[in-house]
C-alpha positions as CSV (number, residue, x, y, z in Angstrom):
1,M,11.0,-102.6,22.7
2,M,13.4,-100.4,23.2
3,D,11.1,-97.5,23.6
4,D,9.4,-99.4,26.7
5,L,12.6,-100.5,28.2
6,V,13.9,-96.2,27.6
7,Q,10.6,-95.3,29.0
8,F,10.5,-97.7,32.0
9,L,14.1,-96.6,33.3
10,R,12.7,-92.9,32.9
11,D,10.4,-93.6,35.0
12,R,12.4,-95.6,37.6
13,L,14.9,-93.2,37.5
14,A,12.6,-90.4,38.0
15,E,10.6,-92.2,41.1
16,D,14.8,-93.0,42.1
17,E,15.4,-89.2,42.3
18,Q,12.0,-88.0,43.7
19,A,13.3,-90.1,46.9
20,A,16.3,-88.6,46.9
21,R,15.0,-85.0,46.8
22,A,12.6,-85.9,49.7
23,A,15.9,-86.6,52.0
24,T,17.7,-84.3,51.2
25,W,17.3,-80.9,53.5
26,D,18.5,-78.0,51.2
27,E,18.1,-76.6,47.9
28,W,21.2,-77.5,46.5
29,D,21.1,-81.6,46.8
30,S,24.6,-81.7,48.8
31,A,23.0,-83.8,51.5
32,H,26.4,-86.4,52.3
33,W,25.6,-88.4,54.5
34,T,28.6,-90.3,56.5
35,A,28.0,-93.3,59.3
36,H,29.7,-93.0,62.4
37,H,30.1,-95.0,65.3
38,R,29.7,-93.7,68.9
39,A,31.8,-96.0,70.7
40,R,32.2,-94.4,73.5
41,Y,28.8,-93.1,73.7
42,D,26.7,-96.0,73.4
43,G,28.3,-98.1,71.1
44,R,25.4,-97.5,68.0
45,W,26.1,-96.3,64.7
46,V,24.4,-93.3,63.4
47,I,24.1,-91.5,59.6
48,V,25.2,-88.5,59.5
49,D,23.7,-85.7,57.3
50,H,26.1,-82.7,57.0
51,A,23.5,-80.4,55.8
52,E,24.1,-76.5,55.2
53,E,22.0,-76.2,58.6
54,G,24.5,-77.6,60.6
55,V,25.0,-81.8,61.3
56,T,21.7,-84.3,61.5
57,E,22.1,-87.4,63.5
58,L,19.8,-90.7,61.7
59,T,19.9,-93.6,63.6
60,P,19.1,-96.5,62.0
61,H,16.3,-99.3,63.3
62,A,19.4,-101.5,63.5
63,A,22.0,-98.7,64.1
64,D,24.1,-101.4,66.0
65,D,25.2,-103.0,62.5
66,A,28.3,-101.2,61.2
67,G,27.0,-103.0,57.5
68,V,23.6,-100.9,57.8
69,A,25.0,-98.3,58.7
70,Q,27.8,-97.6,56.5
71,H,25.5,-98.7,53.8
72,I,23.0,-96.1,54.1
73,A,25.2,-93.5,54.6
74,R,26.9,-94.5,50.7
75,H,23.5,-93.7,49.0
76,D,23.4,-90.5,50.5
77,P,21.3,-88.1,48.7
78,A,24.0,-86.7,47.0
79,R,25.5,-89.5,45.6
80,V,21.6,-91.0,44.1
81,L,20.8,-87.5,42.5
82,R,24.9,-88.3,40.4
83,E,23.4,-91.3,39.8
84,V,20.4,-91.0,38.5
85,E,21.7,-87.9,36.0
86,A,24.5,-90.4,34.6
87,K,22.2,-93.4,33.8
88,R,19.7,-90.3,32.0
89,R,22.6,-89.2,29.9
90,L,22.8,-92.8,29.0
91,L,19.4,-92.8,27.7
92,T,19.7,-89.9,25.7
93,D,22.8,-90.9,24.1
94,Y,21.3,-94.2,23.4
95,E,17.9,-92.5,21.8
96,E,20.3,-89.6,19.6
97,N,22.0,-92.6,18.6
98,A,19.0,-94.5,17.4
99,A,17.7,-91.0,16.1
100,D,21.4,-90.7,14.0
101,L,20.7,-94.4,12.7
102,D,17.5,-94.5,12.0
103,A,18.4,-91.2,9.4
104,Q,20.8,-92.8,7.8
105,H,19.8,-94.5,4.6
106,A,22.8,-97.2,4.6
107,P,23.9,-97.6,8.6
108,D,27.3,-96.7,9.2
109,M,28.6,-100.0,11.3
110,D,30.4,-97.2,13.8
111,C,26.7,-95.9,15.0
112,V,25.3,-99.3,14.9
113,G,28.1,-100.9,17.3
114,R,27.5,-97.8,19.8
115,A,23.8,-98.6,19.2
116,D,23.9,-102.4,20.4
117,G,26.7,-100.8,23.2
118,L,24.3,-98.6,24.5
119,E,20.5,-100.7,24.3
120,T,23.1,-103.5,26.3
121,A,24.0,-101.0,28.9
122,L,20.8,-100.0,29.1
123,Q,19.2,-103.6,29.7
124,H,21.8,-103.8,32.6
125,L,21.0,-100.6,33.9
126,A,16.8,-102.1,33.9
127,T,18.4,-105.1,35.8
128,A,18.6,-103.1,39.1
129,Y,14.7,-102.9,39.1
130,A,13.6,-106.5,38.3
131,D,11.7,-106.7,41.3
132,R,9.1,-104.1,39.7
133,P,5.8,-105.4,38.8
134,D,6.2,-104.0,35.1
135,Y,9.9,-104.7,34.7
136,R,8.9,-107.9,32.5
137,D,6.5,-105.6,30.2
138,A,9.2,-103.3,29.7
139,W,12.5,-106.1,28.9
140,R,12.0,-109.5,28.9
141,P,16.1,-111.1,28.7
């Protein structure tokens, strides 16, 4: 069952990475976005992409809502790519620990504890994708 969950998470992370890269306008994945309120101009919020070529402004549909603008900026492509990488490291740690555990004739309790902790962490990560139709197939809480 954990193999299904690991693959499910790898697939979702690939989708997250693809979406973040599609929103990145430079090859260094450094698209850092910020939200700015144009109080004196039109009172709307804009998302500013501080790309290598200069600044690009994106005006969200609900640009008069500070919460929407700040949320969009907070989830800029650079941050998403860092999160994807961190989550992939957790998956790799789990797989390496599980392989070590399988290779042991008499499993040591530290290794078992690490495997259990990592398994729980992956289960929690998967809940972020609970709206996906294949979520239940990969993980049944």
